[in-house]
C-alpha positions as CSV (number, residue, x, y, z in Angstrom):
1,X,-27.5,43.0,-57.0
2,X,-24.1,44.0,-55.9
3,X,-23.2,44.3,-52.3
4,X,-24.5,47.6,-50.8
5,X,-21.2,48.1,-49.1
6,X,-19.4,48.2,-52.5
7,X,-21.4,51.0,-54.0
8,X,-19.9,54.0,-52.1
9,X,-16.4,52.8,-52.9
10,X,-17.4,52.8,-56.5
11,X,-18.8,56.3,-56.3
12,X,-15.8,57.6,-54.3
13,X,-13.1,55.6,-56.0
14,X,-10.8,58.6,-56.1
15,X,-10.7,58.7,-52.3
16,X,-8.7,55.8,-51.0
17,X,-7.5,56.2,-47.4
18,X,-6.0,53.1,-45.9
19,X,-8.9,52.5,-43.6
20,X,-11.9,53.1,-45.7
21,X,-15.4,52.7,-44.2
22,X,-16.1,50.2,-47.0
23,X,-12.9,48.2,-47.4
24,X,-14.4,45.3,-49.4
25,X,-13.2,44.5,-52.8
26,X,-14.6,46.9,-55.4
27,X,-16.9,45.5,-58.1
28,X,-17.9,47.1,-61.4
29,X,-21.3,48.6,-61.1
30,X,-23.0,49.4,-64.4
31,X,-25.8,51.8,-65.3
32,X,-25.2,55.1,-63.5
33,X,-23.5,58.4,-63.9
34,X,-21.4,58.8,-60.8
35,X,-20.5,62.4,-61.6
36,X,-24.1,63.3,-61.8
37,X,-24.8,61.7,-58.4
38,X,-21.8,63.4,-56.8
39,X,-23.1,66.8,-58.0
40,X,-26.4,66.3,-56.3
41,X,-27.1,69.1,-53.8
42,X,-28.5,67.7,-50.6
43,X,-30.4,70.8,-49.9
44,X,-32.1,70.7,-53.3
45,X,-33.0,67.1,-52.5
46,X,-34.5,68.0,-49.1
47,X,-36.4,71.0,-50.5
48,X,-38.0,69.2,-53.4
49,X,-38.8,65.8,-51.9
50,X,-42.5,65.1,-51.8
51,X,-44.5,62.0,-50.7
52,X,-45.8,60.0,-53.6
53,X,-48.6,57.6,-53.6
54,X,-48.8,56.7,-57.3
55,X,-46.0,54.8,-58.9
56,X,-45.2,53.6,-62.4
57,X,-45.2,49.9,-63.0
58,X,-41.5,50.0,-63.6
59,X,-38.7,48.1,-62.0
60,X,-36.2,50.1,-59.9
61,X,-32.7,49.3,-61.0
62,X,-30.4,47.3,-58.7
63,X,-27.7,49.9,-58.7
64,X,-30.2,52.5,-57.3
65,X,-31.2,50.1,-54.6
66,X,-27.6,49.6,-53.8
67,X,-27.2,53.3,-53.2
68,X,-30.4,53.5,-51.1
69,X,-29.2,50.7,-48.9
70,X,-25.8,52.2,-48.6
71,X,-27.4,55.6,-47.6
72,X,-29.2,53.8,-44.8
73,X,-25.9,52.2,-43.7
74,X,-24.4,55.7,-43.3
75,X,-27.1,57.0,-41.0
76,X,-26.0,58.0,-37.5
77,X,-26.9,55.5,-34.8
78,X,-26.5,55.1,-31.0
79,X,-23.0,54.2,-30.3
80,X,-22.5,53.3,-33.9
81,X,-24.2,49.9,-33.2
82,X,-26.9,50.2,-35.9
83,X,-29.8,48.9,-33.9
84,X,-32.0,48.3,-36.9
85,X,-32.7,45.9,-39.7
86,X,-34.2,46.4,-43.2
87,X,-36.5,43.9,-44.8
88,X,-36.6,44.2,-48.6
89,X,-40.0,42.8,-49.6
90,X,-40.2,41.3,-53.1
91,X,-42.9,38.7,-52.5
92,X,-46.2,39.8,-54.0
93,X,-48.3,37.9,-51.4
94,X,-46.4,39.5,-48.5
95,X,-46.9,43.0,-50.0
96,X,-50.7,42.3,-50.0
97,X,-50.5,41.3,-46.4
98,X,-48.6,44.5,-45.6
99,X,-51.4,46.6,-47.3
100,X,-53.8,45.1,-44.8
101,X,-51.3,45.7,-42.0
102,X,-51.0,49.3,-43.0
103,X,-54.7,50.2,-42.6
104,X,-55.5,49.1,-46.2
105,X,-53.3,51.8,-47.8
106,X,-53.0,50.4,-51.4
107,X,-49.8,52.2,-52.3
108,X,-48.0,49.9,-49.9
109,X,-48.0,47.5,-52.8
110,X,-45.2,49.5,-54.5
111,X,-42.3,48.5,-56.7
112,X,-40.0,48.6,-53.8
113,X,-41.2,48.0,-50.2
114,X,-38.7,48.3,-47.3
115,X,-39.7,47.5,-43.7
116,X,-37.5,49.1,-41.1
117,X,-37.4,47.3,-37.8
118,X,-35.8,47.9,-34.5
119,X,-33.1,45.6,-33.2
120,X,-32.2,46.8,-29.7
121,X,-30.1,43.7,-29.2
122,X,-27.5,45.2,-31.4
123,X,-27.0,48.2,-29.2
124,X,-24.3,47.1,-26.8
125,X,-24.6,49.8,-24.3
126,X,-25.0,49.7,-20.5
127,X,-28.5,51.2,-20.3
128,X,-31.9,49.9,-19.2
129,X,-33.8,48.0,-21.9
130,X,-36.3,50.8,-22.4
131,X,-33.5,53.2,-23.3
132,X,-32.0,50.7,-25.7
133,X,-35.4,50.4,-27.4
134,X,-35.6,54.1,-27.7
135,X,-32.2,54.2,-29.3
136,X,-33.2,51.4,-31.7
137,X,-36.3,53.2,-32.9
138,X,-34.3,56.3,-33.5
139,X,-31.7,54.3,-35.4
140,X,-34.4,52.7,-37.6
141,X,-36.1,56.1,-38.2
142,X,-32.9,57.8,-39.2
143,X,-32.0,54.9,-41.6
144,X,-35.4,55.2,-43.3
145,X,-35.0,59.0,-43.6
146,X,-31.6,58.6,-45.3
147,X,-33.0,56.0,-47.6
148,X,-35.9,58.3,-48.5
149,X,-33.6,61.2,-49.4
150,X,-31.3,58.9,-51.4
151,X,-34.3,57.7,-53.4
152,X,-35.4,61.2,-54.3
153,X,-31.8,62.1,-55.4
154,X,-32.0,59.2,-57.8
155,X,-35.2,60.4,-59.5
156,X,-37.5,58.1,-57.5
157,X,-40.3,59.0,-55.1
158,X,-41.4,57.5,-51.9
159,X,-44.1,57.4,-49.2
160,X,-43.4,56.8,-45.5
161,X,-45.9,54.5,-43.8
162,X,-46.2,55.0,-40.1
163,X,-49.8,53.8,-39.5
164,X,-49.1,50.1,-39.2
165,X,-50.3,47.2,-37.1
166,X,-47.0,46.1,-35.7
167,X,-48.1,42.6,-35.0
168,X,-49.5,42.0,-38.5
169,X,-46.4,43.4,-40.1
170,X,-44.2,41.1,-37.9
171,X,-46.4,38.1,-38.9
172,X,-46.3,39.0,-42.6
173,X,-42.5,39.2,-42.8
174,X,-41.9,36.5,-40.2
175,X,-39.8,38.3,-37.6
176,X,-39.9,39.0,-33.9
177,X,-38.4,42.5,-34.5
178,X,-40.8,45.4,-34.0
179,X,-41.3,47.5,-37.2
180,X,-40.9,51.2,-37.0
181,X,-42.1,52.2,-40.5
182,X,-42.6,51.0,-44.1
183,X,-40.9,52.9,-46.9
184,X,-42.5,52.5,-50.3
185,X,-40.4,53.5,-53.3
186,X,-40.8,53.7,-57.1
187,X,-40.9,55.9,-60.2
188,X,-43.5,58.5,-59.8
189,X,-46.4,58.7,-62.2
190,X,-46.1,62.5,-61.8
191,X,-43.4,64.4,-60.0
192,X,-45.3,66.5,-57.4
193,X,-44.3,70.0,-56.3
194,X,-43.3,70.3,-52.7
195,X,-46.0,71.6,-50.3
196,X,-45.6,74.9,-48.4
197,X,-44.0,74.4,-45.0
198,X,-44.1,76.4,-41.8
199,X,-42.0,79.5,-41.7
200,X,-38.6,78.4,-40.2
201,X,-38.8,81.0,-37.5
202,X,-41.9,79.4,-36.2
203,X,-40.1,76.1,-35.7
204,X,-37.3,77.6,-33.6
205,X,-37.6,78.3,-29.9
206,X,-34.6,80.2,-28.7
207,X,-33.9,79.8,-25.0
208,X,-31.3,82.3,-23.8
């Protein structure tokens, strides 16, 4: 797998300011149509994304994972400190443990399993620890959301797992970082239609 920090340079190779966000040496990445990805309408992605619990037994290409990771890397974070970590779980035995840690939800054993964890130690801001923890969980949540949208834009589907036993997850992946969510990604067995949502006007509370 190529470095996640190289993939956006590859996609946006025609934009070369002197201080690029991703200044690492570019590497050739095979297997994708960059023009098609660049034409993706973010609103179309958001409107059509749907949680998926049934995945094909098909490997997700490395270049797609690169883009998903790079999308997480672009998510806004408190002070730009990126107070989160992503654990990419390939080990089958650990996936089984995560199924147990996620209230026996079988679809956690998906082709791609990403555990997003808080890392408040990265947030170098002069605030009480509880505030830094709050920033960190927000950082991890935003990173997972960006990954989920990127996955959908690449023809993949996902399911967000929030019902987790934090201690069991931490033991399974051998970390002292608290998990915020598990994101399961793969090729859908059937692309589902989006469910009806609330009328937008019901969401908005205008305070004059």
